[in-house]
C-alpha positions, -999 to 999 in steps of 0.1 A, spaced: -399 607 -81 -379 611 -49 -346 627 -39 -318 604 -34 -285 613 -19 -253 599 -36 -218 600 -21 -195 607 -51 -163 611 -29 -156 600 7 -126 607 28 -104 613 -2 -71 631 9 -40 635 -13 -9 657 -17 6 672 -48 41 684 -42 58 712 -61 78 698 -91 60 665 -92 32 648 -111 6 628 -90 -12 604 -114 -47 596 -103 -60 563 -117 -92 543 -114 -122 530 -133 -149 553 -148 -171 565 -121 -144 563 -95 -147 601 -88 -116 613 -105 -132 642 -124 -154 650 -94 -124 654 -74 -110 681 -98 -143 698 -97 -142 699 -58 -107 713 -58 -118 741 -82 -151 748 -63 -172 738 -93 -195 713 -78 -232 713 -87 -255 737 -68 -274 708 -51 -242 692 -38 -229 692 -3 -192 690 6 -168 691 36 -130 695 37 -104 720 29 -73 728 6 -40 736 20 -22 756 -6 12 773 2 8 766 39 -26 783 40 -60 766 43 -90 773 22 -126 761 26 -135 780 -6 -111 776 -34 -126 802 -56 -99 829 -49 -73 804 -62 -92 794 -93 -76 806 -125 -47 823 -108 -30 798 -85 -49 767 -97 -56 762 -135 -75 733 -152 -65 717 -184 -98 702 -198 -99 669 -217 -111 681 -251 -115 712 -274 -150 716 -259 -132 735 -232 -126 763 -258 -151 789 -268 -161 779 -304 -170 815 -314 -137 831 -303 -103 828 -320 -79 808 -298 -53 837 -294 -80 859 -279 -90 830 -255 -54 825 -243 -50 863 -238 -83 865 -218 -70 836 -196 -37 856 -190 -58 886 -180 -80 866 -157 -49 853 -140 -38 889 -131 -14 898 -160 -14 933 -175 -26 936 -210 10 941 -222 22 910 -202 -9 890 -215 1 895 -252 37 888 -245 30 856 -227 5 843 -251 31 846 -279 56 829 -256 33 799 -247 23 795 -284 59 794 -293 67 769 -264 41 746 -276 51 746 -312 21 768 -323 29 793 -351 17 829 -349 -9 820 -375 -26 798 -351 -36 827 -329 -63 837 -355 -77 803 -359 -111 791 -344 -112 759 -323 -129 740 -352 -99 747 -374 -76 729 -351 -64 693 -350 -68 673 -318 -31 677 -310 -32 715 -316 -64 719 -295 -47 702 -266 -17 724 -269 -39 755 -269 -56 742 -237 -21 738 -223 -14 775 -232 -46 787 -215 -37 769 -183 0 779 -182 0 815 -197 -5 828 -161 14 820 -130 -8 790 -118 14 767 -96 -11 738 -95 -23 724 -127 -51 700 -129 -50 680 -160 -84 661 -167 -76 634 -194 -57 657 -215 -48 630 -241 -84 618 -250 -87 611 -286 -50 617 -295 -26 592 -311 4 577 -293 28 604 -306 7 634 -295 -1 616 -261 37 614 -256 43 650 -265 14 661 -240 29 639 -211 64 655 -220 52 690 -218 36 683 -184 68 667 -172 87 698 -182 63 720 -164 66 699 -132 105 700 -136 102 738 -136 85 736 -102 47 734 -108 26 707 -91 4 687 -114 -26 664 -106 -29 642 -137 -61 621 -144 -54 596 -172 -68 562 -182 -36 559 -203 -16 544 -174 11 529 -195 17 562 -214 16 585 -182 35 563 -157 70 572 -171 64 608 -164 46 605 -130 62 608 -95 33 594 -75 1 574 -83 -31 577 -65 -57 549 -69 -95 558 -65 -123 533 -64 -160 539 -60 -153 576 -46 -127 563 -20 -90 565 -18 -75 530 -21 -39 541 -17 -11 564 -29 24 553 -38 53 562 -57 52 558 -94 84 536 -91 66 513 -68 36 509 -89 57 502 -120 73 473 -100 40 460 -88 47 469 -52 11 476 -44 -6 472 -10 -42 468 -21 -56 440 -43 -73 466 -65 -42 485 -72 -24 452 -79 -52 444 -104 -48 477 -123 -10 470 -124 -15 435 -138 -41 449 -164 -14 470 -181 -6 457 -216 30 452 -207 20 428 -179 0 408 -202 -35 418 -192 -34 395 -163 -60 392 -134 -47 391 -99 -55 361 -79 -72 380 -52 -95 397 -77 -102 365 -94 -113 349 -60 -134 378 -52 -153 376 -87 -157 338 -83 -173 343 -48 -196 370 -61 -206 347 -91 -214 317 -68 -235 341 -45 
């Protein structure tokens, strides 16, 4: 056995403006979830990283003070919930960790449950008693019960049907319209694009390009890889861009 150094992200820089959704797209292994871990300061102990975060015009080399208070994560599945605690208690705890008083935590927990269409009876349920859509809404409640201004959504629609996916994206859009900044990772480009303001493309741990969602929807991409993603959408007939096809042909001949 020998130690091997792997570069998961290299030179990635992006911006998430208040009131907007930046949709991060790319193939599996592109470094999307790793990017969120870096932003939250949750990288593995044997990792090495450089860079900084500028939040509200202040630079942070260590994002720990922001985590859970100014920056909140929306995990991709109910595994992000404690299976041994009732979901109401978990949301109230998230509120307390975000700095709310006990009274504020209880009030805000009830408010976010009502906002996401979760009845008061859901407060006493355990995660295994929730449907996929309900679990996602509870995760949204955990992330938004405090005052976090930057939300990191890591594949929040995994395993959901089309209707529930649309509801989750609509909730995120509403949060952005209220002034929060949202960094959204999703493989569901077709579903997420109508709600996004910007699109950031990652490939093999590097930044390909960032553009407006309007430009991406019209196929106005600068990089061939971004164009290939655009053409691979169902509404574009699952086409393959000419540049990518030529690259694949060259590789096969080699």
